[in-house]
C-alpha atoms as an extended CHARMM CRD file, in Angstrom:
* protein
*
       141  EXT
         1         1  MET       CA              2.3410000000       -1.4930000000      -16.0470000000  PROA      1               0.0000000000
         2         2  GLU       CA              0.6030000000       -1.2780000000      -19.4250000000  PROA      2               0.0000000000
         3         3  GLU       CA             -3.0250000000       -0.6950000000      -20.4960000000  PROA      3               0.0000000000
         4         4  LYS       CA             -3.6560000000       -4.4320000000      -20.8730000000  PROA      4               0.0000000000
         5         5  ASP       CA             -2.5810000000       -4.9590000000      -17.2640000000  PROA      5               0.0000000000
         6         6  ILE       CA             -5.3510000000       -2.6680000000      -16.0100000000  PROA      6               0.0000000000
         7         7  GLN       CA             -7.9990000000       -4.8590000000      -17.6370000000  PROA      7               0.0000000000
         8         8  PHE       CA             -6.2240000000       -7.9740000000      -16.3410000000  PROA      8               0.0000000000
         9         9  LEU       CA             -6.6360000000       -6.6800000000      -12.7690000000  PROA      9               0.0000000000
        10        10  LEU       CA            -10.2110000000       -5.4780000000      -13.2700000000  PROA      10              0.0000000000
        11        11  ASP       CA            -11.2210000000       -8.8880000000      -14.6460000000  PROA      11              0.0000000000
        12        12  ARG       CA             -9.9870000000      -10.5710000000      -11.4640000000  PROA      12              0.0000000000
        13        13  LEU       CA            -12.0050000000       -8.4760000000       -9.0170000000  PROA      13              0.0000000000
        14        14  PRO       CA            -14.8610000000      -10.1330000000       -7.1310000000  PROA      14              0.0000000000
        15        15  LYS       CA            -18.2080000000       -9.8810000000       -8.9430000000  PROA      15              0.0000000000
        16        16  ASN       CA            -19.6190000000       -7.4430000000       -6.3640000000  PROA      16              0.0000000000
        17        17  ILE       CA            -16.8820000000       -4.8440000000       -7.1120000000  PROA      17              0.0000000000
        18        18  LEU       CA            -17.0150000000       -2.5360000000      -10.1300000000  PROA      18              0.0000000000
        19        19  LEU       CA            -13.8840000000       -0.4200000000       -9.9420000000  PROA      19              0.0000000000
        20        20  THR       CA            -14.0630000000        3.0080000000      -11.5840000000  PROA      20              0.0000000000
        21        21  ARG       CA            -11.6970000000        5.9660000000      -11.4770000000  PROA      21              0.0000000000
        22        22  TRP       CA            -13.5190000000        7.1020000000       -8.3550000000  PROA      22              0.0000000000
        23        23  GLY       CA            -13.2820000000        3.7630000000       -6.5420000000  PROA      23              0.0000000000
        24        24  ASN       CA            -15.8410000000        0.9980000000       -6.0880000000  PROA      24              0.0000000000
        25        25  TYR       CA            -19.0540000000        1.8970000000       -7.9460000000  PROA      25              0.0000000000
        26        26  ILE       CA            -21.8590000000        2.0390000000       -5.3850000000  PROA      26              0.0000000000
        27        27  LYS       CA            -24.6510000000        3.5380000000       -7.4840000000  PROA      27              0.0000000000
        28        28  VAL       CA            -24.4210000000        7.0720000000       -6.0950000000  PROA      28              0.0000000000
        29        29  LYS       CA            -24.6080000000        8.3830000000       -9.6470000000  PROA      29              0.0000000000
        30        30  GLU       CA            -25.1860000000        7.0380000000      -13.1150000000  PROA      30              0.0000000000
        31        31  LYS       CA            -22.1120000000        5.4700000000      -14.6780000000  PROA      31              0.0000000000
        32        32  ASP       CA            -20.6760000000        6.8440000000      -17.8520000000  PROA      32              0.0000000000
        33        33  GLU       CA            -17.8070000000        5.6010000000      -19.9740000000  PROA      33              0.0000000000
        34        34  THR       CA            -15.3830000000        8.2270000000      -18.6350000000  PROA      34              0.0000000000
        35        35  ASP       CA            -15.6190000000        6.5610000000      -15.2100000000  PROA      35              0.0000000000
        36        36  PHE       CA            -13.4070000000        3.8090000000      -16.6360000000  PROA      36              0.0000000000
        37        37  ASN       CA            -10.7100000000        6.0560000000      -18.1740000000  PROA      37              0.0000000000
        38        38  PHE       CA             -7.7480000000        5.2670000000      -15.9590000000  PROA      38              0.0000000000
        39        39  ASP       CA             -4.5800000000        7.3110000000      -16.5060000000  PROA      39              0.0000000000
        40        40  LEU       CA             -1.6600000000        4.9250000000      -16.9810000000  PROA      40              0.0000000000
        41        41  GLU       CA              0.9150000000        7.6260000000      -16.1540000000  PROA      41              0.0000000000
        42        42  ASN       CA             -0.8120000000        8.2290000000      -12.8030000000  PROA      42              0.0000000000
        43        43  ILE       CA             -0.9040000000        4.5190000000      -12.0130000000  PROA      43              0.0000000000
        44        44  ASN       CA              2.7940000000        4.0680000000      -12.8070000000  PROA      44              0.0000000000
        45        45  PHE       CA              3.6560000000        7.1290000000      -10.7110000000  PROA      45              0.0000000000
        46        46  CYS       CA              1.7370000000        5.5930000000       -7.7980000000  PROA      46              0.0000000000
        47        47  ILE       CA              3.4370000000        2.2170000000       -8.2570000000  PROA      47              0.0000000000
        48        48  ARG       CA              6.8630000000        3.8270000000       -8.0620000000  PROA      48              0.0000000000
        49        49  TYR       CA              6.1640000000        5.9030000000       -4.9620000000  PROA      49              0.0000000000
        50        50  ILE       CA              4.0190000000        3.3730000000       -3.1080000000  PROA      50              0.0000000000
        51        51  LYS       CA              7.0580000000        1.1040000000       -3.2030000000  PROA      51              0.0000000000
        52        52  PHE       CA              9.2000000000        3.9830000000       -1.9180000000  PROA      52              0.0000000000
        53        53  PHE       CA              6.9750000000        5.3620000000        0.8610000000  PROA      53              0.0000000000
        54        54  TYR       CA              4.8740000000        2.4350000000        2.1250000000  PROA      54              0.0000000000
        55        55  LYS       CA              5.3580000000       -0.9680000000        3.7040000000  PROA      55              0.0000000000
        56        56  LYS       CA              3.1420000000       -4.0430000000        3.6160000000  PROA      56              0.0000000000
        57        57  THR       CA              1.5680000000       -5.1110000000        6.8850000000  PROA      57              0.0000000000
        58        58  LYS       CA              0.3000000000       -8.5150000000        7.9240000000  PROA      58              0.0000000000
        59        59  ASN       CA             -3.3190000000       -7.3450000000        8.2690000000  PROA      59              0.0000000000
        60        60  ILE       CA             -5.5950000000       -4.9090000000        6.4680000000  PROA      60              0.0000000000
        61        61  ASN       CA             -5.2870000000       -1.3900000000        7.9280000000  PROA      61              0.0000000000
        62        62  TYR       CA             -8.7640000000        0.0590000000        8.5580000000  PROA      62              0.0000000000
        63        63  ASN       CA             -7.4580000000        3.3560000000        9.9860000000  PROA      63              0.0000000000
        64        64  ARG       CA             -6.9570000000        4.9580000000        6.5680000000  PROA      64              0.0000000000
        65        65  THR       CA             -8.4270000000        4.3680000000        3.1260000000  PROA      65              0.0000000000
        66        66  SER       CA             -7.2460000000        4.6120000000       -0.4560000000  PROA      66              0.0000000000
        67        67  TYR       CA             -8.7130000000        8.1140000000       -0.5910000000  PROA      67              0.0000000000
        68        68  GLY       CA             -6.3040000000        9.3610000000        2.0770000000  PROA      68              0.0000000000
        69        69  TYR       CA             -3.3190000000        7.5900000000        0.5480000000  PROA      69              0.0000000000
        70        70  LYS       CA             -4.0570000000        8.9860000000       -2.9050000000  PROA      70              0.0000000000
        71        71  HSD       CA             -3.6930000000       12.4590000000       -1.4140000000  PROA      71              0.0000000000
        72        72  ASP       CA             -0.1680000000       11.5030000000       -0.2840000000  PROA      72              0.0000000000
        73        73  MET       CA              0.6410000000       10.6620000000       -3.8940000000  PROA      73              0.0000000000
        74        74  GLU       CA             -0.7730000000       14.0050000000       -5.0430000000  PROA      74              0.0000000000
        75        75  ASP       CA              1.4180000000       15.8100000000       -2.4820000000  PROA      75              0.0000000000
        76        76  VAL       CA              4.5130000000       13.9930000000       -3.7240000000  PROA      76              0.0000000000
        77        77  ARG       CA              3.6300000000       14.8290000000       -7.3310000000  PROA      77              0.0000000000
        78        78  LYS       CA              3.0870000000       18.5150000000       -6.4450000000  PROA      78              0.0000000000
        79        79  LEU       CA              6.5110000000       18.5480000000       -4.8470000000  PROA      79              0.0000000000
        80        80  MET       CA              8.2380000000       16.8840000000       -7.7860000000  PROA      80              0.0000000000
        81        81  TYR       CA              6.3330000000       18.5440000000      -10.6200000000  PROA      81              0.0000000000
        82        82  PRO       CA              4.9380000000       21.8560000000       -9.3360000000  PROA      82              0.0000000000
        83        83  ASN       CA              3.8220000000       22.9840000000      -12.7950000000  PROA      83              0.0000000000
        84        84  LYS       CA              1.9670000000       19.7690000000      -13.6110000000  PROA      84              0.0000000000
        85        85  ASN       CA             -1.5730000000       18.7290000000      -12.6750000000  PROA      85              0.0000000000
        86        86  SER       CA             -1.1410000000       16.6220000000       -9.5450000000  PROA      86              0.0000000000
        87        87  TYR       CA             -4.5750000000       14.9320000000       -9.5490000000  PROA      87              0.0000000000
        88        88  ILE       CA             -4.5960000000       11.1540000000       -9.0450000000  PROA      88              0.0000000000
        89        89  SER       CA             -7.9200000000        9.3440000000       -8.8390000000  PROA      89              0.0000000000
        90        90  ASN       CA             -8.8910000000        6.9580000000       -6.0640000000  PROA      90              0.0000000000
        91        91  GLY       CA             -9.2710000000        4.1160000000       -8.5830000000  PROA      91              0.0000000000
        92        92  GLU       CA             -5.8050000000        4.7380000000      -10.0180000000  PROA      92              0.0000000000
        93        93  PHE       CA             -4.2840000000        4.4480000000       -6.5410000000  PROA      93              0.0000000000
        94        94  ILE       CA             -6.2770000000        1.2480000000       -5.9170000000  PROA      94              0.0000000000
        95        95  ILE       CA             -5.0880000000       -0.2980000000       -9.1990000000  PROA      95              0.0000000000
        96        96  ALA       CA             -1.4720000000        0.5780000000       -8.3500000000  PROA      96              0.0000000000
        97        97  CYS       CA             -1.7660000000       -1.1840000000       -4.9810000000  PROA      97              0.0000000000
        98        98  MET       CA             -3.3980000000       -4.2040000000       -6.6060000000  PROA      98              0.0000000000
        99        99  TRP       CA             -0.5720000000       -4.4040000000       -9.1640000000  PROA      99              0.0000000000
       100       100  ILE       CA              2.0810000000       -4.3460000000       -6.4340000000  PROA      100             0.0000000000
       101       101  GLY       CA              0.2480000000       -7.1310000000       -4.6140000000  PROA      101             0.0000000000
       102       102  TYR       CA             -1.3720000000       -5.4900000000       -1.6130000000  PROA      102             0.0000000000
       103       103  LYS       CA             -4.4000000000       -7.2160000000       -0.1210000000  PROA      103             0.0000000000
       104       104  PHE       CA             -7.5110000000       -5.0440000000       -0.0660000000  PROA      104             0.0000000000
       105       105  LYS       CA            -11.0990000000       -4.8510000000        1.1580000000  PROA      105             0.0000000000
       106       106  PHE       CA            -14.0120000000       -2.5770000000        0.3840000000  PROA      106             0.0000000000
       107       107  LYS       CA            -15.8090000000       -2.0920000000        3.6970000000  PROA      107             0.0000000000
       108       108  ASN       CA            -19.6170000000       -1.7300000000        3.8120000000  PROA      108             0.0000000000
       109       109  ASP       CA            -20.1030000000       -0.9670000000        0.1120000000  PROA      109             0.0000000000
       110       110  CYS       CA            -17.6810000000        1.9490000000        0.4010000000  PROA      110             0.0000000000
       111       111  ILE       CA            -16.0330000000        3.4530000000       -2.6840000000  PROA      111             0.0000000000
       112       112  ASN       CA            -12.6830000000        3.5040000000       -0.8470000000  PROA      112             0.0000000000
       113       113  ALA       CA            -10.4580000000        0.4880000000       -0.2750000000  PROA      113             0.0000000000
       114       114  ASN       CA             -8.4350000000       -0.5150000000        2.7610000000  PROA      114             0.0000000000
       115       115  PHE       CA             -5.0770000000       -2.2420000000        2.2880000000  PROA      115             0.0000000000
       116       116  ASN       CA             -2.4280000000       -4.1010000000        4.2510000000  PROA      116             0.0000000000
       117       117  ILE       CA             -0.3270000000       -0.9460000000        4.0780000000  PROA      117             0.0000000000
       118       118  LYS       CA              1.3290000000        1.6260000000        6.3020000000  PROA      118             0.0000000000
       119       119  LEU       CA              3.6040000000        4.5760000000        5.8330000000  PROA      119             0.0000000000
       120       120  ASP       CA              7.2750000000        3.7240000000        6.0810000000  PROA      120             0.0000000000
       121       121  ASN       CA              8.6360000000        4.9450000000        9.4330000000  PROA      121             0.0000000000
       122       122  ASP       CA             11.1710000000        6.9520000000        7.4460000000  PROA      122             0.0000000000
       123       123  PHE       CA              8.5050000000        8.7030000000        5.3320000000  PROA      123             0.0000000000
       124       124  TYR       CA              9.3410000000       12.2050000000        6.5490000000  PROA      124             0.0000000000
       125       125  ASN       CA             13.0700000000       11.8150000000        5.8330000000  PROA      125             0.0000000000
       126       126  LYS       CA             12.3880000000       10.3680000000        2.3780000000  PROA      126             0.0000000000
       127       127  TYR       CA              9.9670000000       13.1890000000        1.5690000000  PROA      127             0.0000000000
       128       128  CYS       CA             12.5120000000       15.7990000000        2.7110000000  PROA      128             0.0000000000
       129       129  LYS       CA             15.2270000000       14.1520000000        0.6100000000  PROA      129             0.0000000000
       130       130  ILE       CA             13.0500000000       14.4630000000       -2.4990000000  PROA      130             0.0000000000
       131       131  TYR       CA             12.3870000000       18.0990000000       -1.6040000000  PROA      131             0.0000000000
       132       132  GLU       CA             16.0950000000       18.8100000000       -1.1450000000  PROA      132             0.0000000000
       133       133  GLU       CA             17.0290000000       17.0920000000       -4.4100000000  PROA      133             0.0000000000
       134       134  LYS       CA             14.3130000000       18.9720000000       -6.2880000000  PROA      134             0.0000000000
       135       135  ASN       CA             15.3570000000       22.3290000000       -4.8040000000  PROA      135             0.0000000000
       136       136  LYS       CA             19.1240000000       21.8760000000       -4.3600000000  PROA      136             0.0000000000
       137       137  ASP       CA             19.8760000000       24.8640000000       -6.5970000000  PROA      137             0.0000000000
       138       138  ILE       CA             17.7380000000       27.2250000000       -4.5080000000  PROA      138             0.0000000000
       139       139  ILE       CA             18.4710000000       25.9720000000       -0.9850000000  PROA      139             0.0000000000
       140       140  PRO       CA             21.3330000000       27.9540000000        0.5680000000  PROA      140             0.0000000000
       141       141  ILE       CA             24.0810000000       25.6620000000        1.8630000000  PROA      141             0.0000000000
């Protein structure tokens, strides 16, 4: 994904949605221009690991929102890059899901999105494999 692709996605959102870094803008605070500074590296990180850890479902999953899923991405980043800032914004996670092609809904003017997404049943094993690969020099065999 490139910078121009972010604007491409934002331009195709329904008129009642104003996506910021924090999620759907719902007038809880005054907007400022930094609300629209999406980090392309974060979005591309999310794209890569959403494809690895999640599966598409037929219907929108209302049991968990983008805010919860973005924390999964932060945990993976902490594991892979312990010395790097692991913060990923809600809006960056939402854009990544949109780019991959997940369906989404914003429920009741909420800043968080719901998607047709679920964790892969093999999530734990995949997460452990990343951990083992990252720490293979320090794990006694």
